[in-house]
N, C-alpha and C positions, 0 to 999 in steps of 0.2 A: 326041412326044406325052407320053411318060413324064416327060421333063424338065419340061415345062410343069406337069404335075400335081404334081411334087415342089416346084416353086417356089411354086405356088399353095397348097400345104398349109402350114399353120402348125405351127411347132415348139412343142410344149407347154412345153418348158423355157424357151424364149425368152418365151413368153406369161406364164409365172409370174414371171420376172424383171421384165418390164415392169409387171406388176400390183403387185409389191412396191415398185418405184420410185414408182409413181403413188399408192400408198396413203398416203404422207405428204402428198400434196397439193402437194409442192414438187419441182421439177426439180433435178438435181445442181448445176446452175449457181447456182440460188438458195441452196442450202445452203452452198456455198463462200463466197458473198457475205456471208451472215449471219455465218459464223465470222470473216471478216475484219473485220466491223463490231464484233464482240464484243472483239477485241483492243484493248488500251489504246494510246492515242496516246503518243508520246514525252513530251509535257507531263505527262500523267497519271502515267506511270512515274516521271518526275523528282519529281513531287509526293509520290508514295508513298515514294520513297527518302528524301526530305527528312524526311517524317514519322517513318519508322523510325529515322533518325539522331538526330532530336530526342528520341525516346523513349529511345533507348540512352544518350544523354548525360544525360538526366534521371535514369535509374536509377543511372548511375555517380555522379552528384552526391549522390543520396540515400545510397548506400553510403558515399561519402566522409564525409558528415556523421555517419552512424551510427558510423563508425570513429573520428572525432575525438571524439565524445561519449563513447564507451566508453574511449578513451585518457585523456581528462580525468578521468573518474570513477575509473579505475584509479589515476591519479596522486593524486587528492584523497582517495579512500577505500580505498587499497590496504591500509592497516593496520586496516581496520574490524573484521575478525574477530579479529585479534590483540588489539586494544584491548578488545574485548568480553570476551575470555577473561581479560585481565589484571585486569579489575574484580574477579574472584574473590579476587585477592590482597588488595585493600582490604577485602573482606568478611571474609576470614580474620583480618586484623589487628584489625578491630573486634571480632570474636567473641573473639579471644584476650584483648583488653583487658578485655572484660566478664567473661570467665571468671576472670581474675586478680583483678579488683576484687571479685568475689563470693566469692572463696575466703577462708573465715574463718581458715584456718591461717596465712596471710601478710598478712592485712588489717592496715592501719596500721603496716606495717613499712617500713624504709628500702629493703629489697630490692624490695618491690612498687613503691614510688615510682620507683625507678630504672628498673625494667622498663617501667612506664607511660610514663615520659619517652622512653625509646628507641623505644617503639612509636609515640608521637606524632611523633617526628622522622622515622621511616620513612614514616609516613602523609603528612606534609606534603611530603616529598621526592617521593613518588609523585604527589601532587596537582599539584605544581609541574611535573613531567615531563609529565603529562597536558595541562596548560594550554599548554605549549610546543608541543604537537602538536594544538592546537585541540580538546581534549577538556575540556568544562566540566561541573561538577555542576549539576543542575537545582534551582532554588529551590523550596522546598516549604513550610516552616513559615510559617503565617499567610497563605499564598497561597490563592486560590480554586482549587478542584479543576478541573484541565484534563485531560480524558480523553486528550488527545494527549501529555501529559507525565507524568500521574500515574495510578496505579491504586489505587483505594480498597479497602482490605482489611477495614476495620472502621469502625464509627461510635461516637463518644463523645458522651455528653450534656454539653452546655456551653451555657448560656444567655448567656454573655458573648461568644460568637462568632456571627457570621452563619452561617446554614445552609450547609453545604458547605465550610467553612473547614478547611484542613489544620492539625491540632493536634499531630500526631505523625508522625515519619518512621521507618518501619520499616526500609526499605532505600533508600539514596541512589541516585538516577537520574543518568544522564549523557547529554550530547549530544556528537556529533562534528560540528562545524560546524553545518550545518542538518539533520543526520540523527540520529535517536534511536538511541542505543546500547542503552539500556534505560530503562523508566519508573521513576519513584519509587514505592515501595510505601508507602502512607500511611494514616493514620486521619483521618477527617473529623468535624467537629462536627455535632450535630443538637440541635434544641430539646427540652428536657425537657417532657414532657407532665404538666401539673399535674392531679392528681385532684380532682374536685369532689364533695364529700360532700352528698348530698341530705338535706334535713331531713325527719325523720319526723313524722307528725301529732302524736304524743305530745310530741315535742320542741317543736313549735310551740305546743301548749297550755301546756306548762311555761314557755315563754318569755313568753307572754301573761300568765300568772299572775304571773310575776316582775315584769313591767312594771306590773301593777295594784298589787301590793304596794308597789312602789317609789313610786308616786304617792300611796298612802294614807299 
């Protein structure tokens, strides 16, 4: 009798476990089946691997192209900074020449002429070396102002030139192939504004009187 009672009695712990399993509304067998369905098929796994490999190769190709471009630019413009600094030598030569020419103590003397000749020779040699290395001066005088090449420092009234024409080069600019080393510092022309004098009433009367007298 006692055994039958124990068998008929429900274990509360077992009841709780059964309730937890049934709370999801799915049996353990259905859960395992769902997990198996969520796993990728071999074809899908192969497709994903192919996509990852394609992306990796694309990234490698982009890096290779960037490296080639940086290598070419380093070869083409490796001396860019050096060339830009060297332009100061030309500026100093030009300043020295102007200083000597304006020195009244040696003006119109043979010594001055010889110094100027030597400075011109050095200047021409440097320009020649620059050209061999694809460094060219920028055209400025009588050219239209180009903001990409020229920098306007001042305006000069000149009715003989079109507005914005370069009439003076303050500092010579240079290009290294298709790259700007430094812009030309220039002065550009502007039209002169002509002042119009307004005639006063008394001036008009005097003019009319003069015309009458002339007729008489």
